[in-house]
N, CA, C and O atoms as CSV, one atom per row, in Angstrom:
chain,resi,resn,atom,element,x,y,z
A,1,MET,N,N,182.212,37.872,253.970
A,1,MET,CA,C,181.629,38.815,252.794
A,1,MET,C,C,180.747,39.608,253.732
A,1,MET,O,O,179.820,39.221,254.444
A,2,THR,N,N,181.346,41.008,253.529
A,2,THR,CA,C,181.087,42.523,253.662
A,2,THR,C,C,179.616,42.488,253.082
A,2,THR,O,O,179.042,41.469,252.697
A,3,ILE,N,N,179.032,43.948,253.085
A,3,ILE,CA,C,177.965,44.435,252.649
A,3,ILE,C,C,178.691,45.411,251.221
A,3,ILE,O,O,177.951,45.785,250.311
A,4,LYS,N,N,179.667,45.613,251.219
A,4,LYS,CA,C,180.523,46.380,250.447
A,4,LYS,C,C,181.120,45.527,249.510
A,4,LYS,O,O,181.759,45.964,248.553
A,5,ASP,N,N,180.943,44.297,249.739
A,5,ASP,CA,C,180.865,43.147,248.685
A,5,ASP,C,C,180.512,42.620,247.788
A,5,ASP,O,O,180.927,41.896,246.883
A,6,VAL,N,N,179.217,43.302,248.311
A,6,VAL,CA,C,177.777,42.964,247.255
A,6,VAL,C,C,177.738,43.778,246.488
A,6,VAL,O,O,177.498,44.922,246.874
A,7,HIS,N,N,178.009,43.452,244.779
A,7,HIS,CA,C,177.469,44.775,244.286
A,7,HIS,C,C,176.285,44.291,243.016
A,7,HIS,O,O,175.925,43.156,242.705
A,8,THR,N,N,175.980,45.270,242.605
A,8,THR,CA,C,174.556,45.321,241.543
A,8,THR,C,C,175.368,45.707,240.430
A,8,THR,O,O,176.532,46.081,240.282
A,9,ALA,N,N,173.781,45.365,239.254
A,9,ALA,CA,C,174.589,44.833,237.623
A,9,ALA,C,C,175.323,46.143,237.287
A,9,ALA,O,O,175.930,46.069,236.219
A,10,THR,N,N,175.424,47.315,237.919
A,10,THR,CA,C,175.679,48.234,237.701
A,10,THR,C,C,177.140,48.974,238.230
A,10,THR,O,O,177.797,49.978,237.953
A,11,GLY,N,N,177.208,47.818,239.168
A,11,GLY,CA,C,179.241,48.041,239.746
A,11,GLY,C,C,178.872,48.332,241.107
A,11,GLY,O,O,179.723,48.148,241.977
A,12,LYS,N,N,177.897,48.696,241.375
A,12,LYS,CA,C,177.889,49.835,242.828
A,12,LYS,C,C,178.155,49.160,243.467
A,12,LYS,O,O,178.125,48.110,242.826
A,13,SER,N,N,178.523,48.902,244.691
A,13,SER,CA,C,178.430,48.319,246.137
A,13,SER,C,C,176.991,48.367,246.783
A,13,SER,O,O,176.580,49.488,247.080
A,14,LEU,N,N,176.354,47.516,246.982
A,14,LEU,CA,C,175.275,47.231,247.928
A,14,LEU,C,C,175.033,48.349,249.008
A,14,LEU,O,O,173.940,48.719,249.435
A,15,ALA,N,N,176.428,48.863,249.402
A,15,ALA,CA,C,176.600,49.400,250.597
A,15,ALA,C,C,176.236,50.700,250.183
A,15,ALA,O,O,175.448,51.327,250.891
A,16,ASP,N,N,177.001,51.561,248.421
A,16,ASP,CA,C,176.680,52.711,248.051
A,16,ASP,C,C,175.182,52.483,247.880
A,16,ASP,O,O,174.607,53.374,248.507
A,17,VAL,N,N,174.256,51.615,247.259
A,17,VAL,CA,C,173.054,51.868,246.147
A,17,VAL,C,C,171.945,52.445,247.876
A,17,VAL,O,O,171.010,53.245,247.916
A,18,LEU,N,N,172.641,51.559,249.158
A,18,LEU,CA,C,172.012,51.932,250.247
A,18,LEU,C,C,171.703,53.405,250.593
A,18,LEU,O,O,170.664,53.866,251.065
A,19,HIS,N,N,172.788,54.006,250.267
A,19,HIS,CA,C,173.490,55.082,250.653
A,19,HIS,C,C,172.949,56.635,249.348
A,19,HIS,O,O,172.815,57.854,249.460
A,20,ASP,N,N,172.840,55.879,248.524
A,20,ASP,CA,C,172.198,56.894,247.233
A,20,ASP,C,C,170.794,56.615,247.846
A,20,ASP,O,O,170.240,57.702,248.010
A,21,PHE,N,N,170.124,55.741,248.186
A,21,PHE,CA,C,168.820,55.130,248.382
A,21,PHE,C,C,168.691,56.228,249.604
A,21,PHE,O,O,167.478,56.389,249.735
A,22,LYS,N,N,169.071,56.686,250.132
A,22,LYS,CA,C,168.917,57.290,252.280
A,22,LYS,C,C,168.886,58.731,251.189
A,22,LYS,O,O,167.856,59.363,250.954
A,23,ILE,N,N,170.274,59.060,250.602
A,23,ILE,CA,C,170.514,60.828,250.309
A,23,ILE,C,C,168.574,60.999,249.642
A,23,ILE,O,O,167.615,61.687,249.991
A,24,GLU,N,N,168.808,59.955,248.574
A,24,GLU,CA,C,167.583,60.390,247.827
A,24,GLU,C,C,166.088,60.953,248.491
A,24,GLU,O,O,165.419,61.937,248.177
A,25,THR,N,N,165.788,59.564,249.880
A,25,THR,CA,C,164.745,59.770,250.173
A,25,THR,C,C,164.500,60.667,251.179
A,25,THR,O,O,163.342,60.897,251.527
A,26,ILE,N,N,165.961,61.497,251.971
A,26,ILE,CA,C,165.820,62.808,252.502
A,26,ILE,C,C,165.725,63.726,251.846
A,26,ILE,O,O,165.147,64.743,252.231
A,27,SER,N,N,166.475,63.554,250.245
A,27,SER,CA,C,165.889,65.228,249.481
A,27,SER,C,C,164.195,65.153,249.031
A,27,SER,O,O,163.555,66.195,248.892
A,28,PHE,N,N,163.483,63.610,248.799
A,28,PHE,CA,C,162.714,63.444,248.538
A,28,PHE,C,C,161.379,64.228,249.820
A,28,PHE,O,O,160.617,65.100,249.403
A,29,VAL,N,N,161.321,63.838,251.025
A,29,VAL,CA,C,160.820,63.859,252.088
A,29,VAL,C,C,161.137,65.487,252.257
A,29,VAL,O,O,160.094,66.048,252.592
A,30,THR,N,N,162.116,66.310,252.146
A,30,THR,CA,C,162.596,67.881,252.355
A,30,THR,C,C,161.980,68.151,251.569
A,30,THR,O,O,161.297,69.138,251.842
A,31,SER,N,N,161.790,67.659,250.372
A,31,SER,CA,C,161.181,68.972,248.874
A,31,SER,C,C,159.668,68.804,249.066
A,31,SER,O,O,158.951,69.765,248.787
A,32,ARG,N,N,159.051,67.517,249.578
A,32,ARG,CA,C,157.552,67.709,249.501
A,32,ARG,C,C,157.345,68.289,251.073
A,32,ARG,O,O,156.152,68.530,251.260
A,33,LEU,N,N,158.270,68.610,252.379
A,33,LEU,CA,C,158.173,69.426,253.664
A,33,LEU,C,C,158.199,70.810,252.791
A,33,LEU,O,O,157.221,71.556,252.750
A,34,ASP,N,N,159.102,71.005,252.277
A,34,ASP,CA,C,159.789,72.516,251.983
A,34,ASP,C,C,158.423,72.834,251.206
A,34,ASP,O,O,157.794,73.609,251.927
A,35,LEU,N,N,157.613,72.527,249.892
A,35,LEU,CA,C,156.205,72.831,248.865
A,35,LEU,C,C,155.282,72.432,250.084
A,35,LEU,O,O,154.210,72.797,249.601
A,36,PHE,N,N,154.963,71.944,251.308
A,36,PHE,CA,C,153.844,71.956,252.254
A,36,PHE,C,C,154.201,73.492,252.863
A,36,PHE,O,O,153.594,74.460,252.405
A,37,GLU,N,N,154.886,73.607,253.574
A,37,GLU,CA,C,155.584,74.781,254.610
A,37,GLU,C,C,155.491,76.136,253.819
A,37,GLU,O,O,155.230,77.160,254.451
A,38,ALA,N,N,155.673,76.176,252.608
A,38,ALA,CA,C,155.328,77.168,251.486
A,38,ALA,C,C,154.231,77.299,250.555
A,38,ALA,O,O,154.128,78.375,249.966
A,39,GLU,N,N,153.058,76.011,250.233
A,39,GLU,CA,C,151.753,76.716,250.520
A,39,GLU,C,C,150.967,77.298,251.734
A,39,GLU,O,O,150.301,78.333,251.690
A,40,MET,N,N,151.152,76.407,252.950
A,40,MET,CA,C,150.804,76.759,254.159
A,40,MET,C,C,151.090,78.248,254.230
A,40,MET,O,O,150.154,78.964,253.875
A,41,ARG,N,N,152.250,78.873,254.636
A,41,ARG,CA,C,152.952,79.996,254.222
A,41,ARG,C,C,152.053,81.354,253.715
A,41,ARG,O,O,151.735,82.406,254.270
A,42,GLN,N,N,151.842,80.845,252.536
A,42,GLN,CA,C,151.194,81.849,251.466
A,42,GLN,C,C,149.714,81.831,252.181
A,42,GLN,O,O,149.374,82.972,252.497
A,43,LYS,N,N,148.736,80.806,252.520
A,43,LYS,CA,C,147.772,80.475,252.702
A,43,LYS,C,C,147.566,81.486,253.989
A,43,LYS,O,O,146.441,81.964,254.131
A,44,ALA,N,N,148.774,81.891,255.092
A,44,ALA,CA,C,148.291,82.424,256.413
A,44,ALA,C,C,148.497,83.536,255.974
A,44,ALA,O,O,147.759,84.405,256.438
A,45,GLU,N,N,149.542,83.982,254.934
A,45,GLU,CA,C,149.766,85.473,254.192
A,45,GLU,C,C,148.474,86.213,253.856
A,45,GLU,O,O,148.449,87.443,253.810
A,46,ASN,N,N,147.370,85.435,253.616
A,46,ASN,CA,C,146.237,85.795,252.636
A,46,ASN,C,C,145.604,85.979,253.949
A,46,ASN,O,O,145.375,87.083,254.443
A,47,TRP,N,N,145.258,84.545,254.638
A,47,TRP,CA,C,144.545,84.953,256.045
A,47,TRP,C,C,144.904,86.421,256.784
A,47,TRP,O,O,144.135,87.323,257.116
A,48,LYS,N,N,146.210,86.329,256.900
A,48,LYS,CA,C,146.681,87.626,257.862
A,48,LYS,C,C,146.434,89.103,257.146
A,48,LYS,O,O,146.433,90.218,257.667
A,49,SER,N,N,146.240,88.740,255.866
A,49,SER,CA,C,145.832,90.399,255.643
A,49,SER,C,C,144.427,90.726,255.858
A,49,SER,O,O,143.906,91.692,256.415
A,50,ALA,N,N,143.776,89.368,255.106
A,50,ALA,CA,C,142.673,89.509,254.667
A,50,ALA,C,C,141.320,89.905,255.882
A,50,ALA,O,O,140.226,90.422,255.657
A,51,LEU,N,N,141.922,89.426,257.198
A,51,LEU,CA,C,141.657,89.615,259.064
A,51,LEU,C,C,141.063,90.734,259.121
A,51,LEU,O,O,139.840,90.849,259.046
A,52,PRO,N,N,141.486,91.232,259.194
A,52,PRO,CA,C,141.636,93.079,259.411
A,52,PRO,C,C,140.458,93.711,258.515
A,52,PRO,O,O,139.465,94.137,259.103
A,53,LYS,N,N,140.525,93.778,257.247
A,53,LYS,CA,C,139.415,94.072,256.325
A,53,LYS,C,C,138.206,93.674,256.894
A,53,LYS,O,O,137.460,94.548,257.336
A,54,ILE,N,N,137.800,92.172,256.973
A,54,ILE,CA,C,136.646,91.402,256.980
A,54,ILE,C,C,136.090,92.131,258.581
A,54,ILE,O,O,135.072,92.820,258.525
A,55,MET,N,N,136.702,91.971,259.798
A,55,MET,CA,C,136.254,92.660,261.150
A,55,MET,C,C,136.100,93.883,260.844
A,55,MET,O,O,135.120,94.413,261.367
A,56,ILE,N,N,136.999,94.793,259.889
A,56,ILE,CA,C,135.951,96.316,260.200
A,56,ILE,C,C,134.817,96.197,259.235
A,56,ILE,O,O,133.739,96.746,259.465
A,57,GLY,N,N,135.097,95.297,257.864
A,57,GLY,CA,C,133.654,95.249,257.458
A,57,GLY,C,C,132.346,94.657,257.715
A,57,GLY,O,O,131.291,95.155,257.322
A,58,ALA,N,N,132.502,92.995,258.750
A,58,ALA,CA,C,131.472,92.996,259.594
A,58,ALA,C,C,131.214,93.909,260.728
A,58,ALA,O,O,130.139,93.736,261.302
A,59,ALA,N,N,131.798,94.617,261.056
A,59,ALA,CA,C,131.613,95.756,262.061
A,59,ALA,C,C,130.854,97.299,261.551
A,59,ALA,O,O,130.255,97.987,262.378
A,60,LEU,N,N,130.936,97.572,260.590
A,60,LEU,CA,C,130.088,98.373,259.298
A,60,LEU,C,C,128.810,97.511,258.959
A,60,LEU,O,O,127.682,97.992,258.853
A,61,LEU,N,N,129.006,96.692,258.862
A,61,LEU,CA,C,127.578,96.079,258.101
A,61,LEU,C,C,126.795,95.661,259.148
A,61,LEU,O,O,125.567,95.742,259.112
A,62,PHE,N,N,127.665,95.038,260.459
A,62,PHE,CA,C,126.557,94.620,261.631
A,62,PHE,C,C,125.957,96.683,262.082
A,62,PHE,O,O,124.755,96.949,262.082
A,63,THR,N,N,126.633,97.388,262.281
A,63,THR,CA,C,125.710,98.682,262.233
A,63,THR,C,C,124.656,99.395,261.099
A,63,THR,O,O,123.649,100.064,261.332
A,64,ALA,N,N,125.187,99.051,259.928
A,64,ALA,CA,C,123.882,98.559,259.270
A,64,ALA,C,C,122.664,97.824,259.075
A,64,ALA,O,O,121.518,98.049,258.687
A,65,TRP,N,N,123.090,97.224,259.335
A,65,TRP,CA,C,122.460,96.018,259.516
A,65,TRP,C,C,121.281,96.637,260.806
A,65,TRP,O,O,120.083,96.405,260.638
A,66,LEU,N,N,121.660,97.263,261.809
A,66,LEU,CA,C,120.754,97.218,262.575
A,66,LEU,C,C,119.655,98.700,262.438
A,66,LEU,O,O,118.514,98.890,262.860
A,67,LEU,N,N,120.692,99.656,261.583
A,67,LEU,CA,C,119.684,100.767,261.465
A,67,LEU,C,C,118.821,100.403,260.604
A,67,LEU,O,O,117.670,100.718,260.910
A,68,VAL,N,N,119.004,99.588,259.168
A,68,VAL,CA,C,118.274,99.288,258.346
A,68,VAL,C,C,116.891,98.008,258.858
A,68,VAL,O,O,115.885,97.610,258.271
A,69,THR,N,N,117.432,97.728,260.065
A,69,THR,CA,C,116.227,96.657,260.939
A,69,THR,C,C,115.238,97.518,261.359
A,69,THR,O,O,114.042,97.313,261.155
A,70,GLY,N,N,115.768,98.645,262.042
A,70,GLY,CA,C,114.859,99.299,262.880
A,70,GLY,C,C,114.100,100.530,261.412
A,70,GLY,O,O,112.982,101.019,261.576
A,71,ALA,N,N,114.623,100.721,260.598
A,71,ALA,CA,C,113.493,101.717,259.978
A,71,ALA,C,C,112.363,100.141,259.145
A,71,ALA,O,O,111.257,100.284,258.624
A,72,ILE,N,N,112.954,99.123,259.261
A,72,ILE,CA,C,111.900,98.171,258.214
A,72,ILE,C,C,111.259,97.843,259.725
A,72,ILE,O,O,110.757,96.750,259.463
A,73,VAL,N,N,111.030,98.015,260.770
A,73,VAL,CA,C,110.547,97.732,262.291
A,73,VAL,C,C,109.234,98.930,261.985
A,73,VAL,O,O,108.042,98.719,261.759
A,74,ALA,N,N,109.712,99.751,262.046
A,74,ALA,CA,C,108.968,101.023,261.969
A,74,ALA,C,C,108.362,100.948,260.885
A,74,ALA,O,O,107.373,101.667,261.024
A,75,THR,N,N,108.357,100.339,259.498
A,75,THR,CA,C,107.425,100.466,258.642
A,75,THR,C,C,106.906,99.770,258.447
A,75,THR,O,O,106.270,99.747,257.393
A,76,VAL,N,N,106.852,98.692,259.418
A,76,VAL,CA,C,105.720,98.219,259.230
A,76,VAL,C,C,104.830,98.024,260.074
A,76,VAL,O,O,103.679,97.624,259.901
A,77,ALA,N,N,105.460,98.362,261.181
A,77,ALA,CA,C,104.343,99.083,262.306
A,77,ALA,C,C,103.799,100.070,261.780
A,77,ALA,O,O,102.602,99.982,262.057
A,78,MET,N,N,104.033,101.198,261.021
A,78,MET,CA,C,103.272,101.794,260.282
A,78,MET,C,C,101.926,101.524,259.698
A,78,MET,O,O,100.958,102.248,259.932
A,79,LEU,N,N,101.866,99.996,258.591
A,79,LEU,CA,C,100.883,99.337,258.326
A,79,LEU,C,C,99.807,98.660,259.157
A,79,LEU,O,O,98.775,98.075,258.830
A,80,LEU,N,N,100.560,99.011,260.742
A,80,LEU,CA,C,99.292,98.581,260.781
A,80,LEU,C,C,98.816,99.492,261.982
A,80,LEU,O,O,99.119,99.223,263.145
A,81,PRO,N,N,98.090,100.535,261.647
A,81,PRO,CA,C,97.558,101.758,261.848
A,81,PRO,C,C,96.481,101.051,263.833
A,81,PRO,O,O,95.566,100.278,264.121
A,82,ASN,N,N,97.173,101.728,264.364
A,82,ASN,CA,C,96.024,101.418,265.747
A,82,ASN,C,C,95.889,100.413,266.629
A,82,ASN,O,O,95.119,100.260,267.577
A,83,ASN,N,N,96.963,99.583,266.068
A,83,ASN,CA,C,97.242,97.993,266.543
A,83,ASN,C,C,98.064,98.278,268.090
A,83,ASN,O,O,99.131,98.792,268.428
A,84,PRO,N,N,97.451,97.935,268.455
A,84,PRO,CA,C,98.676,97.838,270.150
A,84,PRO,C,C,99.932,96.997,270.272
A,84,PRO,O,O,100.963,97.272,270.886
A,85,TRP,N,N,99.598,95.769,269.468
A,85,TRP,CA,C,101.028,95.172,269.001
A,85,TRP,C,C,101.574,94.993,267.525
A,85,TRP,O,O,101.884,94.025,266.830
A,86,ALA,N,N,101.553,96.190,267.385
A,86,ALA,CA,C,101.947,96.918,265.779
A,86,ALA,C,C,103.710,96.252,266.119
A,86,ALA,O,O,104.172,95.214,265.646
A,87,TYR,N,N,104.282,97.037,266.881
A,87,TYR,CA,C,105.766,96.516,266.707
A,87,TYR,C,C,106.080,95.658,267.643
A,87,TYR,O,O,107.236,95.701,268.064
A,88,ALA,N,N,105.206,94.734,268.167
A,88,ALA,CA,C,105.245,93.338,268.580
A,88,ALA,C,C,105.522,92.077,267.295
A,88,ALA,O,O,106.233,91.075,267.218
A,89,ILE,N,N,104.306,92.927,266.178
A,89,ILE,CA,C,104.093,91.818,265.067
A,89,ILE,C,C,105.385,92.340,264.222
A,89,ILE,O,O,106.040,91.353,263.887
A,90,SER,N,N,105.975,93.547,263.765
A,90,SER,CA,C,106.809,93.781,262.855
A,90,SER,C,C,107.953,93.424,263.764
A,90,SER,O,O,108.398,92.369,263.310
A,91,PHE,N,N,108.565,93.733,264.692
A,91,PHE,CA,C,109.779,92.582,265.311
A,91,PHE,C,C,109.762,90.761,264.602
A,91,PHE,O,O,110.652,90.164,263.997
A,92,ALA,N,N,108.868,90.470,264.858
A,92,ALA,CA,C,108.155,89.052,264.568
A,92,ALA,C,C,108.695,88.756,263.031
A,92,ALA,O,O,109.510,87.908,262.665
A,93,ALA,N,N,107.979,89.724,262.263
A,93,ALA,CA,C,107.950,89.437,260.642
A,93,ALA,C,C,109.004,89.776,260.370
A,93,ALA,O,O,109.523,89.113,259.473
A,94,VAL,N,N,109.660,90.675,260.834
A,94,VAL,CA,C,111.452,91.044,260.270
A,94,VAL,C,C,112.028,90.038,261.285
A,94,VAL,O,O,113.254,90.134,261.233
A,95,GLY,N,N,111.685,89.203,262.099
A,95,GLY,CA,C,112.752,88.524,262.627
A,95,GLY,C,C,112.992,86.897,261.522
A,95,GLY,O,O,113.999,86.314,261.122
A,96,ILE,N,N,111.380,86.628,261.346
A,96,ILE,CA,C,111.465,85.907,260.699
A,96,ILE,C,C,112.116,85.959,259.114
A,96,ILE,O,O,112.578,85.063,258.407
A,97,PHE,N,N,111.956,87.263,258.914
A,97,PHE,CA,C,112.374,87.187,257.372
A,97,PHE,C,C,114.002,87.010,257.408
A,97,PHE,O,O,114.568,86.616,256.388
A,98,TYR,N,N,114.806,87.327,258.682
A,98,TYR,CA,C,115.819,87.209,258.569
A,98,TYR,C,C,116.540,85.882,258.619
A,98,TYR,O,O,117.567,85.482,258.070
A,99,ALA,N,N,115.514,85.222,259.608
A,99,ALA,CA,C,116.303,83.642,260.283
A,99,ALA,C,C,116.153,82.710,258.356
A,99,ALA,O,O,116.816,81.784,257.890
A,100,ILE,N,N,115.179,83.397,257.840
A,100,ILE,CA,C,114.846,82.304,256.527
A,100,ILE,C,C,116.130,82.867,255.640
A,100,ILE,O,O,116.775,82.072,254.956
A,101,VAL,N,N,116.507,84.430,255.688
A,101,VAL,CA,C,117.608,84.262,254.667
A,101,VAL,C,C,119.004,84.281,255.660
A,101,VAL,O,O,120.169,84.214,255.270
A,102,GLY,N,N,118.657,84.360,256.652
A,102,GLY,CA,C,120.062,84.062,257.089
A,102,GLY,C,C,120.895,82.448,257.176
A,102,GLY,O,O,122.076,82.138,257.333
A,103,ALA,N,N,119.299,81.445,256.938
A,103,ALA,CA,C,120.201,80.296,256.620
A,103,ALA,C,C,120.467,79.982,255.682
A,103,ALA,O,O,121.567,79.442,255.568
A,104,ILE,N,N,119.691,80.130,254.605
A,104,ILE,CA,C,120.276,80.180,253.554
A,104,ILE,C,C,121.948,80.861,253.042
A,104,ILE,O,O,123.064,80.351,252.949
A,105,LEU,N,N,121.540,81.890,252.859
A,105,LEU,CA,C,123.325,82.805,253.155
A,105,LEU,C,C,123.852,81.639,254.018
A,105,LEU,O,O,124.323,80.812,253.238
A,106,ALA,N,N,123.982,81.190,255.379
A,106,ALA,CA,C,125.117,80.301,255.795
A,106,ALA,C,C,125.392,79.072,255.150
A,106,ALA,O,O,126.418,78.392,255.153
A,107,VAL,N,N,124.427,78.924,254.661
A,107,VAL,CA,C,124.454,77.440,253.444
A,107,VAL,C,C,125.044,77.820,252.077
A,107,VAL,O,O,125.390,76.934,251.296
A,108,VAL,N,N,125.159,79.071,251.789
A,108,VAL,CA,C,125.522,78.831,250.678
A,108,VAL,C,C,127.486,79.507,250.874
A,108,VAL,O,O,128.464,79.520,250.127
A,109,GLY,N,N,127.149,80.047,252.559
A,109,GLY,CA,C,128.670,80.374,252.584
A,109,GLY,C,C,129.340,78.907,252.673
A,109,GLY,O,O,130.194,78.654,251.824
A,110,ARG,N,N,129.115,78.204,253.355
A,110,ARG,CA,C,129.703,77.100,254.040
A,110,ARG,C,C,129.606,76.502,252.650
A,110,ARG,O,O,130.581,75.765,252.801
A,111,ASN,N,N,129.343,76.326,251.840
A,111,ASN,CA,C,129.228,75.348,250.358
A,111,ASN,C,C,130.842,76.099,249.573
A,111,ASN,O,O,131.863,75.451,249.346
A,112,ALA,N,N,130.662,77.415,249.324
A,112,ALA,CA,C,132.018,78.146,249.164
A,112,ALA,C,C,133.016,78.296,249.533
A,112,ALA,O,O,134.086,78.673,249.056
A,113,PHE,N,N,132.442,77.787,251.028
A,113,PHE,CA,C,134.066,78.150,252.071
A,113,PHE,C,C,134.557,76.481,251.525
A,113,PHE,O,O,135.653,76.300,250.993
A,114,SER,N,N,133.701,75.509,251.726
A,114,SER,CA,C,135.013,74.322,251.649
A,114,SER,C,C,135.156,73.571,250.588
A,114,SER,O,O,135.487,72.385,250.591
A,115,LYS,N,N,134.802,74.530,249.249
A,115,LYS,CA,C,135.626,74.312,248.173
A,115,LYS,C,C,137.076,74.730,248.217
A,115,LYS,O,O,137.945,74.041,247.683
A,116,GLU,N,N,137.387,76.046,248.957
A,116,GLU,CA,C,138.954,76.055,248.983
A,116,GLU,C,C,139.219,75.426,250.101
A,116,GLU,O,O,139.913,74.464,249.773
A,117,GLY,N,N,139.013,75.418,251.586
A,117,GLY,CA,C,139.207,74.876,252.499
A,117,GLY,C,C,140.856,75.138,252.892
A,117,GLY,O,O,141.456,76.058,252.337
A,118,LEU,N,N,141.530,74.272,253.877
A,118,LEU,CA,C,142.530,74.591,254.083
A,118,LEU,C,C,143.961,73.383,253.551
A,118,LEU,O,O,145.188,73.473,253.603
A,119,LYS,N,N,143.040,72.356,253.079
A,119,LYS,CA,C,143.508,71.575,252.281
A,119,LYS,C,C,145.076,72.300,251.592
A,119,LYS,O,O,145.015,73.509,251.368
A,120,PRO,N,N,146.426,71.584,251.271
A,120,PRO,CA,C,147.627,71.932,250.364
A,120,PRO,C,C,147.145,71.097,249.440
A,120,PRO,O,O,147.374,69.893,249.558
A,121,GLU,N,N,146.578,71.470,248.624
A,121,GLU,CA,C,146.022,71.417,246.971
A,121,GLU,C,C,147.477,70.575,245.927
A,121,GLU,O,O,147.572,69.574,245.217
A,122,LYS,N,N,148.250,71.510,246.310
A,122,LYS,CA,C,149.505,71.689,245.144
A,122,LYS,C,C,150.253,70.376,246.085
A,122,LYS,O,O,150.256,69.294,245.497
A,123,THR,N,N,150.851,70.394,247.424
A,123,THR,CA,C,151.428,69.403,248.066
A,123,THR,C,C,150.881,67.863,247.843
A,123,THR,O,O,151.519,66.816,247.738
A,124,VAL,N,N,149.722,68.068,247.815
A,124,VAL,CA,C,148.833,66.618,247.669
A,124,VAL,C,C,148.903,66.403,246.474
A,124,VAL,O,O,149.258,65.245,246.254
A,125,HIS,N,N,148.668,67.186,245.295
A,125,HIS,CA,C,148.795,67.074,244.116
A,125,HIS,C,C,149.761,66.028,243.824
A,125,HIS,O,O,149.630,64.898,243.352
A,126,VAL,N,N,151.344,67.075,244.457
A,126,VAL,CA,C,152.591,66.299,243.881
A,126,VAL,C,C,152.582,65.034,244.671
A,126,VAL,O,O,152.363,64.104,243.894
A,127,LEU,N,N,152.685,64.744,245.527
A,127,LEU,CA,C,152.768,63.631,246.525
A,127,LEU,C,C,151.522,61.898,245.826
A,127,LEU,O,O,151.597,60.683,246.008
A,128,ARG,N,N,150.467,62.905,244.971
A,128,ARG,CA,C,149.276,61.857,244.155
A,128,ARG,C,C,150.535,61.135,243.294
A,128,ARG,O,O,150.799,59.933,243.331
A,129,ASP,N,N,151.372,62.336,242.373
A,129,ASP,CA,C,152.326,61.750,240.882
A,129,ASP,C,C,152.929,61.022,241.818
A,129,ASP,O,O,152.594,59.848,241.660
A,130,ASP,N,N,153.813,61.177,242.909
A,130,ASP,CA,C,154.967,60.155,243.379
A,130,ASP,C,C,154.327,59.263,243.761
A,130,ASP,O,O,155.115,58.364,243.470
A,131,ARG,N,N,153.185,58.578,244.362
A,131,ARG,CA,C,153.159,57.766,244.620
A,131,ARG,C,C,152.922,56.384,243.493
A,131,ARG,O,O,153.143,55.174,243.462
A,132,VAL,N,N,151.986,58.080,242.138
A,132,VAL,CA,C,152.172,56.817,241.234
A,132,VAL,C,C,153.541,56.308,240.533
A,132,VAL,O,O,153.673,55.140,240.167
A,133,TRP,N,N,154.504,57.251,240.386
A,133,TRP,CA,C,155.662,57.047,240.169
A,133,TRP,C,C,156.278,55.689,240.534
A,133,TRP,O,O,156.545,54.677,239.886
A,134,ILE,N,N,156.444,56.182,242.270
A,134,ILE,CA,C,157.294,54.860,242.909
A,134,ILE,C,C,156.303,53.737,242.589
A,134,ILE,O,O,156.852,52.640,242.692
A,135,GLU,N,N,155.159,53.674,242.273
A,135,GLU,CA,C,154.330,51.724,241.884
A,135,GLU,C,C,155.304,51.768,240.729
A,135,GLU,O,O,156.363,51.144,240.678
A,136,SER,N,N,154.962,52.339,240.083
A,136,SER,CA,C,155.386,52.245,238.424
A,136,SER,C,C,157.104,51.787,238.289
A,136,SER,O,O,157.587,51.043,237.436
A,137,GLN,N,N,157.754,52.426,239.315
A,137,GLN,CA,C,159.197,51.984,239.683
A,137,GLN,C,C,159.411,50.287,240.274
A,137,GLN,O,O,160.076,49.355,239.820
A,138,ALA,N,N,158.495,50.407,241.517
A,138,ALA,CA,C,158.422,48.798,241.979
A,138,ALA,C,C,157.880,48.210,241.119
A,138,ALA,O,O,158.482,47.141,241.018
A,139,THR,N,N,156.825,48.265,240.180
A,139,THR,CA,C,156.147,47.216,238.798
A,139,THR,C,C,157.160,47.299,238.280
A,139,THR,O,O,157.480,46.111,238.243
A,140,ARG,N,N,157.990,47.858,237.806
A,140,ARG,CA,C,159.315,48.123,236.990
A,140,ARG,C,C,159.928,47.195,237.378
A,140,ARG,O,O,159.665,46.304,236.571
A,141,LEU,N,N,160.794,46.697,238.331
A,141,LEU,CA,C,161.901,46.604,239.236
A,141,LEU,C,C,161.405,44.954,239.379
A,141,LEU,O,O,162.179,44.117,238.916
A,142,ARG,N,N,160.152,44.493,239.999
A,142,ARG,CA,C,159.563,43.487,240.205
A,142,ARG,C,C,159.732,42.545,238.759
A,142,ARG,O,O,160.017,41.349,238.708
A,143,ALA,N,N,159.506,43.331,237.791
A,143,ALA,CA,C,159.828,42.268,236.732
A,143,ALA,C,C,161.213,42.250,235.880
A,143,ALA,O,O,161.411,41.369,235.044
């Protein structure tokens, strides 16, 4: 007796069932990989188009930051007339203020970025649904 001689309740041979299972498994894995690839390609395209804009914006903001910082330091130094340490005190005060604001913004930015992340959400969702379906099918076959 060979594997082709064993038949299921539907009349298919065990070899045919195994062949169908192989084809469906390949199709299943291929479709999930295609979904993952498409989702990651879309994320990469979004990053690729946004990155030059971010870099130019950052350079302009850095230049503006330097100019505004100079103006703030000069203004604070003017508030300390006849003090030989006026500019040193001004630089320290502005530096401490920037450190506090920078720390707050870094934490807020990190939290906002971690919400989106790079995880392929659609693919993960589909795979979770697939796991539930496979578990239900396995439970049904055991019964």
